[in-house]
N, C-alpha and C positions, 0 to 999 in steps of 0.2 A: 582685459585687453587682448585681442586675437594676436597669436604669434605671427610673425612676418614669415611667408614661405622662403624657402631658400631660393637662391637664384637658379636659373635653369642650368648653369654651368656648374653646379655644386657637385662634389664627386658623390657616386652612389656607393652603397653598400649592400652586400648580400647577406642575409640571415637565413640561416636553416632551422626552421621550428617545426615542430609536430602540429597535427590538427588540433589537439587539445591546447597546446601552449599559444597557437595563434588565436583560438576563441577566447582564452584567458586575456590576452593583450586586448582583444576587441572588446571584451566585457569591461575591462579597466577603463578603456577609452571611452566607453559608453558612460561612465560616470562623470566625466569632464564636460566643460560647456561645449555644446555643439559647434558654436562658430570657430572655435580653437582647433578641433579635431576631425570635422566632416571630411576634409581632403585627404587626410591621412588615413581614415577608416575606409574611404572609397579606393584608395590606392591599394590597400591591404587585401580588400575584397576582390578588387580586379585581378591582381596577381595570384590570389589564391584560386580563382575561378579559372584562369588560364592553366594553372598547373594541375588542378584537379580535373580538368576536361581533357587534357592532353595524355593522362595516364590510361593505359588500357585496363580493362575491368579486372584481369587476372594479376595486376600489379607488376607486369613484366615491363621490358623497355618499349617505348613506342616504335611501331615498325618504320 
């Protein structure tokens, strides 16, 4: 049975994971039923993409 998504007003949390750790989480989620985790996978990928594309190539702080 698919999990019920949290309400829009549910408090958010911030996790700080390295790229390898994030990929491991995504790999583990990939072993679960698609209908249960696809929205979570999409959210992780969206946030990771934003963060990785906002970082300068030299690893410094964005201007």
